Backbone as CSV, one residue per row, in Angstrom:
resi,resn,N_x,N_y,N_z,CA_x,CA_y,CA_z,C_x,C_y,C_z
1,UNK,17.723,14.658,9.659,18.456,13.514,10.196,19.898,13.529,9.699
2,UNK,20.793,13.276,10.554,22.203,13.239,10.183,22.527,11.924,9.501
3,UNK,23.458,11.955,8.557,23.810,10.740,7.829,24.513,9.725,8.722
4,UNK,25.027,10.180,9.891,25.718,9.270,10.805,24.750,8.580,11.766
5,UNK,23.433,8.847,11.610,22.454,8.236,12.510,22.467,6.714,12.371
6,UNK,22.399,6.021,13.500,22.399,4.565,13.493,21.010,4.039,13.804
7,UNK,20.641,2.956,13.153,19.373,2.281,13.377,19.625,0.982,14.117
8,UNK,18.789,0.667,15.086,18.867,-0.617,15.792,17.979,-1.599,15.039
9,UNK,18.581,-2.710,14.581,17.847,-3.755,13.868,18.258,-5.109,14.426
10,UNK,17.488,-6.130,14.081,17.835,-7.507,14.435,18.010,-8.298,13.158
11,UNK,18.867,-9.284,13.210,19.063,-10.204,12.093,18.789,-11.604,12.612
12,UNK,17.841,-12.292,11.997,17.463,-13.639,12.431,17.692,-14.621,11.290
13,UNK,18.341,-15.742,11.624,18.546,-16.828,10.666,18.641,-18.114,11.464
14,UNK,18.066,-19.172,10.933,18.067,-20.432,11.672,17.460,-20.218,13.043
15,UNK,18.175,-20.620,14.069,17.702,-20.430,15.441,18.469,-19.307,16.127
16,UNK,19.114,-18.457,15.347,19.941,-17.394,15.908,19.321,-16.030,15.643
17,UNK,19.612,-15.104,16.527,19.159,-13.731,16.375,20.271,-12.827,16.890
18,UNK,20.543,-11.780,16.163,21.646,-10.895,16.526,21.193,-9.441,16.407
19,UNK,21.493,-8.635,17.405,21.181,-7.208,17.376,22.339,-6.460,16.721
20,UNK,22.005,-5.521,15.867,23.018,-4.730,15.161,22.608,-3.267,15.145
21,UNK,23.589,-2.403,14.986,23.345,-0.987,14.724,23.946,-0.696,13.358
22,UNK,23.115,-0.183,12.456,23.546,0.077,11.085,23.225,1.524,10.720
23,UNK,23.994,2.082,9.784,23.726,3.463,9.372,22.383,3.600,8.651
24,UNK,21.790,4.752,8.766,20.586,5.090,8.028,20.855,4.863,6.543
25,UNK,19.929,4.256,5.826,20.111,3.987,4.404,20.665,2.604,4.106
26,UNK,20.816,1.767,5.131,21.321,0.407,4.938,20.217,-0.490,4.386
27,UNK,20.590,-1.377,3.479,19.645,-2.333,2.911,19.693,-3.647,3.684
28,UNK,18.757,-4.527,3.365,18.752,-5.876,3.956,20.089,-6.559,3.664
29,UNK,20.557,-6.450,2.431,21.855,-7.032,2.060,22.967,-6.427,2.918
30,UNK,22.911,-5.125,3.158,23.915,-4.454,3.980,23.917,-4.943,5.418
31,UNK,22.735,-5.214,5.963,22.649,-5.763,7.319,23.357,-7.114,7.360
32,UNK,23.070,-7.953,6.376,23.676,-9.294,6.323,25.188,-9.189,6.169
33,UNK,25.644,-8.273,5.326,27.089,-8.093,5.125,27.758,-7.571,6.396
34,UNK,27.128,-6.617,7.086,27.704,-6.061,8.313,27.820,-7.111,9.414
35,UNK,26.908,-8.079,9.410,26.952,-9.149,10.416,27.996,-10.197,10.066
36,UNK,28.615,-10.064,8.898,29.616,-11.033,8.422,29.057,-12.453,8.472
37,UNK,27.800,-12.551,8.097,27.110,-13.834,8.164,27.685,-14.850,7.192
38,UNK,28.153,-14.400,6.050,28.717,-15.320,5.057,29.944,-16.052,5.603
39,UNK,30.669,-15.418,6.523,31.838,-16.072,7.133,31.409,-17.208,8.056
40,UNK,30.267,-17.018,8.725,29.781,-18.028,9.664,28.853,-19.041,9.010
41,UNK,28.225,-18.654,7.915,27.272,-19.522,7.210,27.676,-19.546,5.740
42,UNK,28.684,-20.349,5.367,29.233,-20.335,4.013,28.217,-20.683,2.922
43,UNK,27.148,-21.403,3.278,26.141,-21.770,2.282,25.170,-20.641,1.979
44,UNK,25.319,-19.507,2.639,24.398,-18.397,2.428,24.528,-17.868,1.002
45,UNK,23.431,-17.900,0.282,23.370,-17.401,-1.088,22.023,-16.702,-1.220
46,UNK,22.045,-15.376,-1.305,20.790,-14.637,-1.325,19.956,-14.910,-2.568
47,UNK,20.533,-15.566,-3.575,19.713,-15.963,-4.722,18.948,-17.248,-4.409
48,UNK,19.367,-17.973,-3.366,18.703,-19.212,-2.961,17.909,-19.075,-1.667
49,UNK,18.270,-18.135,-0.833,17.599,-17.913,0.449,16.759,-16.652,0.350
50,UNK,15.486,-16.779,0.639,14.623,-15.605,0.648,14.885,-14.803,1.914
51,UNK,14.565,-13.509,1.852,14.733,-12.633,3.004,13.426,-11.896,3.255
52,UNK,13.249,-11.490,4.498,12.039,-10.759,4.847,12.280,-9.843,6.015
53,UNK,11.281,-9.013,6.271,11.264,-8.165,7.452,9.958,-8.483,8.154
54,UNK,10.069,-9.011,9.365,8.884,-9.437,10.133,7.959,-10.317,9.300
55,UNK,8.505,-11.381,8.698,7.753,-12.402,7.953,7.116,-11.876,6.665
56,UNK,7.503,-10.703,6.218,7.028,-10.176,4.940,8.204,-10.241,3.975
57,UNK,8.031,-11.000,2.878,9.125,-11.141,1.919,9.500,-9.793,1.331
58,UNK,10.802,-9.558,1.240,11.341,-8.335,0.643,12.535,-8.725,-0.227
59,UNK,13.042,-7.788,-0.997,14.256,-8.036,-1.776,15.468,-7.651,-0.932
60,UNK,16.635,-8.173,-1.275,17.846,-7.794,-0.525,18.161,-6.303,-0.610
61,UNK,17.578,-5.597,-1.580,17.850,-4.168,-1.746,16.866,-3.276,-0.994
62,UNK,15.973,-3.865,-0.202,15.012,-3.099,0.589,15.731,-2.383,1.730
63,UNK,15.401,-1.111,1.921,15.988,-0.346,3.029,15.373,-0.786,4.351
64,UNK,16.191,-0.847,5.393,15.691,-1.204,6.719,15.366,0.060,7.496
65,UNK,14.483,-0.101,8.473,14.080,1.011,9.335,14.376,0.644,10.785
66,UNK,14.319,1.631,11.641,14.547,1.424,13.072,13.651,0.299,13.598
67,UNK,14.267,-0.651,14.306,13.520,-1.730,14.936,13.160,-2.897,14.036
68,UNK,13.545,-2.856,12.752,13.218,-3.966,11.849,13.913,-5.253,12.282
69,UNK,13.233,-6.354,12.005,13.813,-7.684,12.222,14.004,-8.295,10.843
70,UNK,15.253,-8.325,10.387,15.599,-8.902,9.085,15.708,-10.404,9.270
71,UNK,15.012,-11.166,8.425,14.974,-12.623,8.549,15.469,-13.270,7.265
72,UNK,16.258,-14.325,7.424,16.728,-15.110,6.286,16.055,-16.466,6.371
73,UNK,15.382,-16.848,5.289,14.621,-18.100,5.273,15.373,-19.158,4.485
74,UNK,15.546,-20.312,5.093,16.179,-21.430,4.405,15.170,-22.085,3.468
75,UNK,15.640,-22.658,2.359,14.713,-23.356,1.459,14.102,-24.564,2.171
76,UNK,12.848,-24.868,1.842,12.191,-26.041,2.415,12.819,-27.312,1.866
77,UNK,12.979,-28.292,2.722,13.514,-29.579,2.283,12.425,-30.451,1.689
78,UNK,11.178,-30.224,2.100,10.049,-31.001,1.587,8.809,-30.113,1.589
79,UNK,7.911,-30.365,0.668,6.657,-29.625,0.591,5.773,-30.037,1.771
80,UNK,5.384,-29.091,2.638,4.598,-29.441,3.827,3.276,-30.143,3.497
81,UNK,2.626,-29.732,2.420,1.353,-30.377,2.047,1.575,-31.835,1.659
82,UNK,2.630,-32.080,0.908,2.925,-33.457,0.498,3.310,-34.316,1.695
83,UNK,4.070,-33.750,2.642,4.445,-34.501,3.841,3.208,-34.887,4.652
84,UNK,2.222,-33.974,4.764,0.980,-34.294,5.486,0.222,-35.406,4.780
85,UNK,0.182,-35.349,3.447,-0.486,-36.423,2.685,0.179,-37.771,2.947
86,UNK,1.502,-37.772,2.932,2.243,-39.015,3.171,1.959,-39.558,4.571
87,UNK,1.953,-38.674,5.571,1.693,-39.121,6.931,0.273,-39.659,7.067
88,UNK,-0.685,-39.015,6.418,-2.065,-39.487,6.535,-2.273,-40.841,5.853
89,UNK,-1.480,-41.122,4.820,-1.531,-42.427,4.147,-0.688,-43.466,4.883
90,UNK,0.130,-43.007,5.827,1.007,-43.920,6.546,2.285,-44.218,5.796
91,UNK,2.612,-43.396,4.776,3.825,-43.595,3.961,5.090,-43.175,4.684
92,UNK,4.980,-42.224,5.586,6.192,-41.717,6.252,5.900,-41.527,7.735
93,UNK,6.937,-41.636,8.504,6.790,-41.456,9.955,6.783,-40.008,10.321
């Protein structure tokens, strides 16, 4: 494989998805940097936002492969189990 080979990947965050072509050997962090996501999403902090490939948690240093869908997960605002308990008790709408 030539070092100039490009991989087709997707980057998903929030309700957005973007197709990118990145060089072979690019990491999840590299995909995010190439998309210039920090310019559009100033609150992006990879120490606070988990990342994954097809819903499988990975580290930002994980290498991407052809066709991967890199996903950035926002922190939960509330614990889903606790919210269900509150709704069942009638504490919250």
